[in-house]
VEXDREN-159954 format. One record per residue (C-alpha): x, y, z; residue number from 1; residue in three letters. Coordinates in pm, 1 decimal, m for minus. Each point is the difference from the previous one (the first is absolute). Example, Ala and Ser with C-alpha at 12.3 -4.5 7.8 and 13.67 -1.06 7.14 Angstrom:
<<1230.0,m450.0,780.0>,1,"ALA">
<<137.0,344.0,m66.0>,2,"SER">
END
This chain:
<<m1779.5,m584.8,3196.5>,1,"MET">
<<258.3,233.7,m71.6>,2,"SER">
<<m59.4,337.6,m158.1>,3,"LYS">
<<405.9,19.5,m71.7>,4,"VAL">
<<105.1,m66.2,m313.5>,5,"GLY">
<<292.8,m286.8,39.8>,6,"ALA">
<<406.2,137.6,m119.8>,7,"PRO">
<<6.8,m300.9,m242.2>,8,"GLY">
<<m231.5,m122.0,m252.8>,9,"ILE">
<<38.2,m334.3,84.8>,10,"GLY">
<<279.7,m196.5,m157.8>,11,"ASP">
<<200.8,m187.3,264.6>,12,"PRO">
<<326.2,45.0,m207.8>,13,"ASP">
<<m2.9,395.6,27.0>,14,"PHE">
<<m261.7,51.7,279.3>,15,"PRO">
<<84.4,397.4,49.7>,16,"THR">
<<m34.0,50.8,m452.9>,17,"ASP">
<<m313.1,163.8,m73.8>,18,"GLY">
<<m269.0,19.6,240.5>,19,"ASN">
<<m369.2,m104.8,98.4>,20,"GLY">
<<m330.1,177.7,44.4>,21,"GLY">
<<m10.5,141.1,m379.0>,22,"TYR">
<<33.0,m10.0,m350.1>,23,"ASP">
<<175.0,297.7,m208.5>,24,"VAL">
<<m197.6,104.4,m296.1>,25,"ASP">
<<230.9,228.8,m150.2>,26,"HIS">
<<346.0,182.8,101.3>,27,"TYR">
<<m5.3,373.4,m133.7>,28,"ARG">
<<378.3,92.1,54.1>,29,"LEU">
<<183.0,336.0,m46.3>,30,"LYS">
<<321.8,m19.4,70.1>,31,"ILE">
<<324.1,334.1,1.1>,32,"ASP">
<<360.2,m162.3,m54.2>,33,"TYR">
<<326.9,163.1,m57.1>,34,"ASP">
<<256.5,m228.5,m69.4>,35,"PRO">
<<268.8,210.0,92.8>,36,"ALA">
<<m101.2,42.9,379.0>,37,"THR">
<<m116.5,m310.1,13.4>,38,"LYS">
<<m367.8,186.9,175.7>,39,"HIS">
<<m343.9,m175.8,m47.6>,40,"PHE">
<<m324.3,164.0,80.7>,41,"SER">
<<m324.7,m209.6,m62.5>,42,"GLY">
<<m407.7,m1.2,m3.7>,43,"VAL">
<<m117.5,m314.4,30.1>,44,"ALA">
<<m396.5,0.0,m123.7>,45,"GLY">
<<m133.5,m361.4,165.5>,46,"ILE">
<<m375.2,m123.9,m150.8>,47,"GLU">
<<m65.1,m303.0,224.6>,48,"ALA">
<<m318.4,m196.9,68.9>,49,"LYS">
<<m13.9,m133.9,390.4>,50,"ALA">
<<1.5,m361.2,30.1>,51,"THR">
<<m119.9,m8.8,347.2>,52,"GLN">
<<m91.5,298.7,266.9>,53,"ASP">
<<291.5,210.2,54.5>,54,"LEU">
<<160.6,229.6,273.2>,55,"THR">
<<341.0,31.5,m116.4>,56,"ARG">
<<155.1,m195.6,m263.4>,57,"PHE">
<<343.3,0.5,m131.3>,58,"ASN">
<<204.2,74.1,m302.3>,59,"LEU">
<<363.3,m174.9,m98.7>,60,"ASP">
<<248.0,320.6,m20.8>,61,"LEU">
<<396.8,m4.4,55.2>,62,"SER">
<<172.4,284.6,130.6>,63,"GLY">
<<m146.7,348.7,m94.1>,64,"PHE">
<<m148.3,244.4,201.7>,65,"LYS">
<<m368.4,45.0,38.4>,66,"VAL">
<<m97.6,349.9,m3.9>,67,"ASP">
<<m404.8,m48.1,m30.0>,68,"LYS">
<<m258.8,m264.9,m52.6>,69,"ILE">
<<m372.4,61.8,m105.4>,70,"THR">
<<m302.8,m298.0,m5.3>,71,"VAL">
<<m266.2,141.4,m241.9>,72,"ASP">
<<120.0,348.2,45.2>,73,"GLY">
<<61.4,23.9,385.6>,74,"GLY">
<<248.0,2.1,212.8>,75,"SER">
<<137.8,m336.4,143.9>,76,"ALA">
<<246.3,m113.4,237.2>,77,"THR">
<<290.3,m241.1,m68.3>,78,"PHE">
<<243.2,m185.2,175.3>,79,"GLU">
<<364.8,m175.9,m128.7>,80,"ARG">
<<144.2,m312.8,31.5>,81,"ALA">
<<294.6,m101.0,m206.6>,82,"LYS">
<<m179.0,m48.8,m336.2>,83,"ASP">
<<m351.8,9.6,138.0>,84,"GLU">
<<m177.8,293.0,m42.6>,85,"LEU">
<<m295.1,26.5,205.1>,86,"THR">
<<m285.5,213.6,m119.8>,87,"VAL">
<<m277.3,81.5,279.7>,88,"ILE">
<<m307.0,199.6,m149.8>,89,"PRO">
<<m197.6,242.6,207.1>,90,"ALA">
<<m266.0,m216.7,m86.1>,91,"LYS">
<<m59.1,m363.6,m14.0>,92,"PRO">
<<m44.1,m145.5,m372.1>,93,"ILE">
<<m271.4,m242.3,m18.7>,94,"GLN">
<<48.5,m329.7,m169.5>,95,"ASP">
<<m51.3,16.3,m401.5>,96,"LYS">
<<18.7,371.3,m39.4>,97,"ALA">
<<244.3,198.1,m223.4>,98,"LYS">
<<209.2,258.9,179.6>,99,"PHE">
<<274.6,195.8,m157.5>,100,"THR">
<<355.0,71.0,221.6>,101,"VAL">
<<270.8,251.4,m124.0>,102,"GLU">
<<344.3,m20.6,157.0>,103,"VAL">
<<246.1,269.3,m39.1>,104,"ALA">
<<386.9,m86.1,45.4>,105,"TYR">
<<303.8,47.2,m76.7>,106,"ALA">
<<402.0,m69.7,32.4>,107,"GLY">
<<255.0,m233.5,m113.6>,108,"GLU">
<<m123.4,m303.0,m148.5>,109,"PRO">
<<227.8,m276.7,99.8>,110,"LYS">
<<19.4,m364.2,m241.9>,111,"PRO">
<<m19.8,m339.3,195.4>,112,"ILE">
<<357.9,m216.4,36.2>,113,"THR">
<<55.9,m324.1,105.5>,114,"GLY">
<<m379.9,m83.3,78.3>,115,"SER">
<<4.4,m249.7,m295.0>,116,"SER">
<<193.6,m180.4,m257.8>,117,"ASN">
<<m130.9,275.9,m260.9>,118,"LEU">
<<280.9,226.6,141.8>,119,"GLY">
<<m79.1,377.7,23.4>,120,"THR">
<<m406.6,95.3,m91.7>,121,"TYR">
<<m219.6,275.7,72.5>,122,"GLY">
<<63.3,328.3,m119.5>,123,"PHE">
<<365.7,26.7,m76.3>,124,"ILE">
<<186.8,338.5,m38.6>,125,"PRO">
<<231.3,20.4,m291.0>,126,"THR">
<<240.0,260.6,m152.0>,127,"LYS">
<<m279.3,150.8,m241.6>,128,"ASP">
<<m336.9,m119.0,205.1>,129,"GLY">
<<m129.5,m279.2,84.2>,130,"ALA">
<<m55.5,m417.4,m64.1>,131,"PHE">
<<m291.1,m112.1,165.9>,132,"VAL">
<<m56.7,m374.6,19.0>,133,"THR">
<<m243.4,m91.7,284.4>,134,"GLY">
<<m4.7,m401.3,42.0>,135,"GLU">
<<m66.7,m153.0,233.5>,136,"PRO">
<<m104.2,318.8,237.0>,137,"ASN">
<<174.9,282.0,m102.7>,138,"GLY">
<<m290.2,264.7,m109.2>,139,"ALA">
<<m16.1,46.0,361.9>,140,"LYS">
<<357.0,204.7,m49.6>,141,"THR">
<<m197.2,281.7,m176.0>,142,"TRP">
<<m373.2,1.0,30.6>,143,"PHE">
<<m199.4,m65.0,318.8>,144,"PRO">
<<m234.1,m329.7,m150.1>,145,"ASN">
<<m106.1,m357.3,80.4>,146,"ASN">
<<272.5,m158.8,m131.5>,147,"ASP">
<<m59.9,m331.4,m75.1>,148,"HIS">
<<m120.8,m185.6,m346.6>,149,"PRO">
<<m311.1,m77.4,180.6>,150,"ALA">
<<m121.9,322.6,m71.5>,151,"ASP">
<<m31.3,144.8,m333.5>,152,"LYS">
<<m96.5,334.9,m76.5>,153,"ALA">
<<43.8,258.2,m291.9>,154,"LEU">
<<192.3,287.0,0.1>,155,"TYR">
<<80.6,331.5,m117.4>,156,"ASP">
<<334.6,202.9,25.7>,157,"PHE">
<<118.8,357.8,m13.5>,158,"GLU">
<<364.1,46.3,16.4>,159,"ILE">
<<191.5,352.0,m2.7>,160,"THR">
<<383.6,m61.0,m9.5>,161,"VAL">
<<272.4,251.4,m137.2>,162,"PRO">
<<m46.8,96.7,m397.9>,163,"GLU">
<<244.9,m214.3,m194.1>,164,"GLY">
<<m144.3,m311.5,157.5>,165,"LEU">
<<m225.8,m233.0,m97.3>,166,"THR">
<<m273.9,m214.2,208.5>,167,"VAL">
<<m94.4,m335.3,m91.1>,168,"LEU">
<<m269.8,m165.5,156.8>,169,"ALA">
<<m276.1,m255.9,m35.9>,170,"ASN">
<<m259.9,9.2,m258.5>,171,"GLY">
<<m50.7,285.1,m275.7>,172,"GLU">
<<141.6,372.8,34.0>,173,"LEU">
<<m345.2,256.3,22.1>,174,"VAL">
<<16.3,274.5,m188.1>,175,"GLY">
<<377.2,159.5,m57.1>,176,"GLN">
<<242.3,100.6,311.4>,177,"PRO">
<<m19.2,357.5,90.5>,178,"SER">
<<338.8,219.2,119.8>,179,"THR">
<<14.4,273.3,211.5>,180,"SER">
<<224.0,197.3,199.9>,181,"GLU">
<<230.2,m275.1,m94.8>,182,"GLY">
<<m178.4,m301.9,100.3>,183,"LYS">
<<m176.9,m229.8,m221.3>,184,"THR">
<<m275.6,m249.2,116.0>,185,"THR">
<<m119.4,m249.8,m174.4>,186,"PHE">
<<m355.8,m211.1,31.6>,187,"VAL">
<<m27.4,m351.1,m9.3>,188,"TRP">
<<m273.0,m280.1,13.9>,189,"ARG">
<<m71.4,m326.2,56.8>,190,"GLU">
<<m347.0,m86.7,m37.3>,191,"SER">
<<24.0,m384.4,24.7>,192,"HIS">
<<38.8,m169.9,307.0>,193,"PRO">
<<347.9,19.0,130.8>,194,"MET">
<<196.3,m148.4,333.8>,195,"VAL">
<<215.6,231.0,228.1>,196,"SER">
<<258.1,m164.1,m64.0>,197,"TYR">
<<m7.0,2.5,m414.5>,198,"LEU">
<<m18.9,446.9,31.9>,199,"ALA">
<<279.6,203.5,m97.1>,200,"THR">
<<127.7,349.7,m26.5>,201,"MET">
<<323.9,m54.4,m183.9>,202,"THR">
<<156.2,344.0,m100.5>,203,"LEU">
<<315.8,120.9,m128.3>,204,"GLY">
<<130.5,105.2,m367.2>,205,"LYS">
<<m150.0,m251.9,m287.3>,206,"PHE">
<<m11.2,m37.2,m326.6>,207,"GLU">
<<m309.6,m99.6,m113.0>,208,"LEU">
<<m209.2,m178.1,m322.5>,209,"ARG">
<<m370.5,m33.1,m17.7>,210,"GLN">
<<m247.3,m126.3,m215.0>,211,"GLY">
<<m203.7,m299.9,m27.9>,212,"LYS">
<<84.7,m368.3,m78.7>,213,"THR">
<<m100.3,m190.9,m238.7>,214,"GLY">
<<m324.2,m90.2,137.3>,215,"ALA">
<<m73.1,339.0,51.8>,216,"GLY">
<<85.5,39.3,409.1>,217,"ILE">
<<172.8,307.2,127.2>,218,"LYS">
<<394.2,m72.0,43.7>,219,"ASN">
<<230.5,206.7,200.7>,220,"LEU">
<<405.4,m53.4,13.4>,221,"ALA">
<<189.4,204.8,207.7>,222,"ALA">
<<377.6,m45.1,102.2>,223,"VAL">
<<262.6,200.7,179.9>,224,"ASP">
<<242.4,214.6,m295.7>,225,"PRO">
<<270.5,m291.8,113.5>,226,"ARG">
<<m195.4,m251.1,m175.0>,227,"TYR">
<<m124.3,189.2,m326.1>,228,"ARG">
<<68.3,m227.1,m192.2>,229,"GLY">
<<m221.4,m270.1,161.6>,230,"SER">
<<m336.5,227.5,m80.1>,231,"LEU">
<<m82.9,m110.6,m369.3>,232,"ASP">
<<49.7,m399.4,105.6>,233,"SER">
<<m207.5,47.0,349.1>,234,"LEU">
<<m282.3,205.2,m145.5>,235,"TYR">
<<m17.8,m289.1,m321.1>,236,"THR">
<<19.7,m314.8,217.5>,237,"LEU">
<<m210.6,125.0,290.2>,238,"THR">
<<m275.0,48.4,m314.8>,239,"GLY">
<<79.7,m343.0,m185.9>,240,"LYS">
<<0.1,m181.5,349.0>,241,"ILE">
<<m323.0,171.1,153.5>,242,"THR">
<<m187.5,m89.6,m338.0>,243,"ASP">
<<127.3,m390.6,m0.1>,244,"TYR">
<<m138.7,m45.9,363.7>,245,"TRP">
<<m317.2,163.5,m88.0>,246,"SER">
<<m2.5,m324.2,m243.3>,247,"THR">
<<75.9,m246.4,281.6>,248,"VAL">
<<m139.4,172.9,317.0>,249,"PHE">
<<m279.6,170.1,m90.3>,250,"GLY">
<<m45.7,345.8,m128.5>,251,"PRO">
<<230.4,275.2,194.8>,252,"TYR">
<<m175.1,141.8,299.8>,253,"PRO">
<<149.1,315.6,44.4>,254,"PHE">
<<m45.8,361.3,m233.7>,255,"SER">
<<395.8,m27.4,m58.1>,256,"SER">
<<321.5,m177.7,27.9>,257,"THR">
<<345.0,92.1,m16.1>,258,"GLY">
<<373.5,m14.0,205.6>,259,"GLY">
<<205.4,242.6,170.0>,260,"VAL">
<<375.6,m53.3,16.3>,261,"ILE">
<<158.0,193.1,288.9>,262,"ASP">
<<397.7,80.9,88.2>,263,"ASP">
<<m69.6,m155.3,344.9>,264,"PHE">
<<171.5,m347.8,31.3>,265,"SER">
<<m295.2,m134.9,204.2>,266,"ALA">
<<117.5,m395.5,m107.6>,267,"GLY">
<<m393.8,m117.3,m116.5>,268,"TYR">
<<m314.0,150.5,m201.1>,269,"ALA">
<<m342.8,79.9,151.4>,270,"LEU">
<<m297.6,m92.2,m181.0>,271,"GLU">
<<m146.9,343.7,119.3>,272,"ASN">
<<m368.5,8.6,m139.0>,273,"GLN">
<<77.7,168.7,m409.8>,274,"THR">
<<295.3,87.6,44.5>,275,"LYS">
<<264.0,m251.9,79.4>,276,"PRO">
<<321.0,136.8,204.2>,277,"MET">
<<363.3,m161.7,m101.0>,278,"TYR">
<<256.5,121.8,214.8>,279,"GLY">
<<341.0,92.0,m88.8>,280,"GLY">
<<15.6,m268.9,m356.0>,281,"PHE">
<<m132.8,m10.7,m341.8>,282,"ILE">
<<m264.2,m311.3,31.3>,283,"PRO">
<<47.4,m299.1,m250.0>,284,"LYS">
<<m323.9,m149.0,m159.0>,285,"GLU">
<<m76.7,m278.6,305.6>,286,"ASP">
<<11.7,325.8,254.7>,287,"THR">
<<m256.8,204.7,m205.5>,288,"ILE">
<<m158.5,m302.1,m57.5>,289,"SER">
<<m25.7,m122.9,351.4>,290,"HIS">
<<m121.0,358.3,135.7>,291,"GLU">
<<m268.3,57.3,m233.7>,292,"LEU">
<<m186.0,m350.7,44.0>,293,"ALA">
<<m5.4,139.0,330.5>,294,"HIS">
<<m268.0,224.5,m94.5>,295,"GLN">
<<m182.0,m275.1,m20.3>,296,"TRP">
<<97.0,m193.3,260.5>,297,"PHE">
<<59.3,183.8,285.7>,298,"GLY">
<<m120.7,355.3,m96.1>,299,"ASP">
<<m377.2,m55.8,m103.1>,300,"SER">
<<m3.9,m354.4,156.6>,301,"LEU">
<<128.0,72.5,316.8>,302,"SER">
<<122.4,m221.1,334.0>,303,"ILE">
<<m226.6,39.2,353.9>,304,"LYS">
<<291.5,m173.2,179.9>,305,"ARG">
<<358.0,62.4,m79.6>,306,"TRP">
<<81.1,m421.8,52.0>,307,"LYS">
<<m198.0,m29.3,m344.7>,308,"ASP">
<<304.0,219.5,m200.3>,309,"LEU">
<<38.7,m266.6,m163.6>,310,"TRP">
<<m333.6,79.3,m193.5>,311,"LEU">
<<199.4,344.2,m154.6>,312,"ASN">
<<406.0,m124.1,m15.4>,313,"GLU">
<<m73.0,m365.4,m121.1>,314,"GLY">
<<m244.1,88.8,m242.6>,315,"PHE">
<<210.2,298.5,m122.7>,316,"ALA">
<<286.9,m223.0,m55.8>,317,"THR">
<<m157.3,m249.1,m173.8>,318,"TYR">
<<m93.6,302.8,m257.2>,319,"ALA">
<<381.8,48.9,m30.6>,320,"GLU">
<<11.5,m393.9,m126.1>,321,"TRP">
<<m332.4,82.7,m252.4>,322,"LEU">
<<148.2,296.7,m93.9>,323,"TRP">
<<300.3,m178.0,m75.0>,324,"SER">
<<m189.5,m295.6,m209.8>,325,"GLU">
<<m176.2,282.9,m164.6>,326,"HIS">
<<344.3,118.2,m150.1>,327,"GLN">
<<100.1,m358.7,m90.7>,328,"GLY">
<<328.0,14.1,240.2>,329,"THR">
<<m127.8,m226.9,235.1>,330,"ALA">
<<m282.2,m205.2,107.7>,331,"THR">
<<m154.4,2.0,309.5>,332,"ALA">
<<41.4,m378.9,13.7>,333,"GLU">
<<365.2,9.9,m39.3>,334,"ARG">
<<12.7,284.2,269.3>,335,"THR">
<<m155.3,m185.1,219.5>,336,"PHE">
<<189.6,m295.0,m60.3>,337,"ARG">
<<343.8,182.5,56.9>,338,"THR">
<<m144.8,151.2,324.2>,339,"GLN">
<<m151.7,m351.8,118.2>,340,"TYR">
<<379.9,m141.2,m60.8>,341,"ALA">
<<88.5,179.4,360.6>,342,"ALA">
<<109.0,m245.0,236.8>,343,"ALA">
<<m249.3,m148.3,261.0>,344,"ALA">
<<166.0,144.2,278.8>,345,"ASP">
<<58.3,372.8,m144.9>,346,"ALA">
<<m174.4,265.1,151.9>,347,"PRO">
<<m324.1,48.9,m243.8>,348,"ILE">
<<m137.7,m296.8,178.1>,349,"TRP">
<<34.0,33.1,362.5>,350,"LYS">
<<m227.0,329.4,m69.6>,351,"TYR">
<<m379.9,m45.9,m127.4>,352,"PRO">
<<m82.6,303.2,m180.9>,353,"PRO">
<<m363.0,m35.1,66.3>,354,"GLY">
<<65.7,141.3,382.5>,355,"ARG">
<<209.6,284.0,m68.5>,356,"ALA">
<<215.7,109.8,372.8>,357,"LYS">
<<m74.5,308.6,54.8>,358,"PRO">
<<404.0,44.4,55.3>,359,"ASP">
<<63.5,m119.1,m344.7>,360,"ASP">
<<m269.2,89.6,m196.1>,361,"LEU">
<<200.7,48.3,m332.1>,362,"PHE">
<<201.8,m379.0,81.7>,363,"ASN">
<<92.0,m125.8,m395.2>,364,"ASN">
<<m231.4,m305.3,92.4>,365,"SER">
<<m303.8,226.2,m14.0>,366,"VAL">
<<83.7,126.9,m324.1>,367,"TYR">
<<115.5,m298.3,m185.6>,368,"THR">
<<m146.1,m312.5,156.0>,369,"ARG">
<<m255.5,252.9,m9.5>,370,"GLY">
<<8.4,m31.3,m357.8>,371,"GLY">
<<96.7,m350.7,m42.7>,372,"MET">
<<m362.0,m66.4,187.6>,373,"THR">
<<m198.7,156.4,m285.5>,374,"LEU">
<<250.4,m183.5,m251.5>,375,"HIS">
<<m86.3,m343.8,209.7>,376,"ALA">
<<m373.6,101.3,m14.0>,377,"LEU">
<<24.9,86.6,m410.0>,378,"ARG">
<<156.5,m382.6,m24.3>,379,"GLN">
<<m278.2,m130.6,226.0>,380,"ARG">
<<m304.3,181.7,m145.5>,381,"ILE">
<<113.6,70.3,m405.6>,382,"GLY">
<<59.7,327.8,m173.1>,383,"ASP">
<<m370.0,57.1,m62.6>,384,"GLN">
<<m160.2,18.6,319.1>,385,"ALA">
<<348.0,143.1,136.8>,386,"PHE">
<<m75.0,309.1,m210.4>,387,"PHE">
<<m385.3,29.3,95.6>,388,"LYS">
<<110.2,m22.4,363.3>,389,"LEU">
<<242.3,284.8,m52.1>,390,"LEU">
<<m259.8,225.6,m169.9>,391,"LYS">
<<m314.7,m114.4,233.4>,392,"THR">
<<260.7,36.6,285.2>,393,"TRP">
<<21.8,386.0,m123.0>,394,"ASN">
<<m338.1,33.9,m88.5>,395,"THR">
<<m177.9,m121.0,302.7>,396,"GLU">
<<229.6,229.9,256.6>,397,"HIS">
<<59.8,302.9,m182.8>,398,"LYS">
<<83.7,311.6,210.8>,399,"TYR">
<<m51.5,m291.4,276.7>,400,"GLY">
<<205.2,m165.2,251.2>,401,"HIS">
<<63.2,m386.0,m39.9>,402,"VAL">
<<102.6,m292.6,221.9>,403,"THR">
<<207.8,m338.3,m72.4>,404,"THR">
<<m318.8,m193.5,71.1>,405,"ASP">
<<m225.4,187.6,m206.3>,406,"GLU">
<<314.7,m71.4,m269.5>,407,"PHE">
<<m46.5,m371.0,60.0>,408,"ILE">
<<m365.0,m80.9,m2.2>,409,"ALA">
<<13.3,217.4,m358.0>,410,"LEU">
<<256.7,m187.7,m151.7>,411,"ALA">
<<m217.7,m345.0,137.2>,412,"GLU">
<<m319.6,122.2,m144.4>,413,"LYS">
<<169.5,92.3,m330.0>,414,"ILE">
<<190.7,m307.7,m36.4>,415,"SER">
<<m261.5,m248.1,160.5>,416,"GLY">
<<303.4,m109.9,136.2>,417,"LYS">
<<115.5,m38.4,377.4>,418,"GLN">
<<278.3,189.2,50.8>,419,"LEU">
<<49.9,m22.8,407.0>,420,"GLY">
<<331.8,m217.5,m62.5>,421,"THR">
<<140.9,191.7,m223.5>,422,"LEU">
<<1.0,291.5,194.7>,423,"PHE">
<<66.2,m119.9,319.6>,424,"ASP">
<<340.9,m146.0,m182.2>,425,"ALA">
<<80.4,315.7,m141.6>,426,"TRP">
<<m122.3,287.2,209.6>,427,"LEU">
<<20.3,m129.0,343.8>,428,"PHE">
<<253.2,m311.0,80.7>,429,"THR">
<<297.8,131.3,99.5>,430,"PRO">
<<193.2,m295.7,m275.0>,431,"LYS">
<<50.8,m33.4,m345.7>,432,"LYS">
<<m318.4,m137.4,m172.3>,433,"PRO">
<<88.7,m330.8,m177.5>,434,"THR">
<<m413.6,m96.8,m63.5>,435,"THR">
<<m293.7,254.1,m52.2>,436,"TRP">
END
């Protein structure tokens, strides 16, 4: 049996994403970044557990110069090949052993462009800081990690920036920022498991509003000064929607909620855990409801393989329809019928959303036809079973990983119905469903 950790975690669609041979428990990131020079220096502490005997293992890291690596405090050698950082500890690591890695690195971070239909992502320098959104595999643009949603971990961030700037990372701020010699250090902690692409250290000039939702959940809204007029509405809507989803999907899974509008025209929003990011626009209610629904579907419940992305995006899209229904603007049935009216030769019917394609992950079908699948299910099993299913799904898999097969099995168990024909028609057949 090989004692070399695989250069990929085993996702056939993204064969070099993530790594084999270990699971990460905790990242401790200590970072210094200056937007004026774009110089980034970091020390990444990684606490992990071996899943096999290891004489070497990989981390994902794009760019940067690696200065030093230690394993369990002892010097380790390393090799670089594209985005793979291979670590060779002085002594082999035994199967099931816990171990620590520390990587010192520096350079100018570069985002990823042109490799998915999401556009530019990863660590994106801005005029006053950085906009950091990692889906699907952009975490490697700013720290060495196991960059795949199959490996969740806890995170501590200690981030130092020039005085006058604000750092927004996942979870909650630990203490008050400290300033010395023209620099300010922010310490953030996400004490719930998180996948790597949801990690952020977005920074720049921001105006903040902090408090609690009506139900008592910590709430932080932050906007670039260009969008100061939207601060109160972002704060209020975020709190209102978070509380409502808690009644539909089950208790909010994290310790805080919020939202960030930065002055960077990303053209998209991303559900960074506890800190949804809105890139260069004021989000409407449907967008906020979508990103906050992801705190359950995608963040707490994470996919093991990218092919199951509809479990994130279809659910969040259907949440938009549920929010409109709750607001009395349009029923989910009406929205479903509007979408279903698309001609039989429309592109949405040619792309079965139950099998997301690696070169077209964020296709409209994964979102809209994924959402339609849930409404077709609701029609079939009725509201009582459907909404029980959503809550049970979240309760049984909280902070864990999920697959499409598991969702189908639970839907059949709760409804007492055989649903294979329905899911096959909506998720896996490249044509417009006519019966289900």
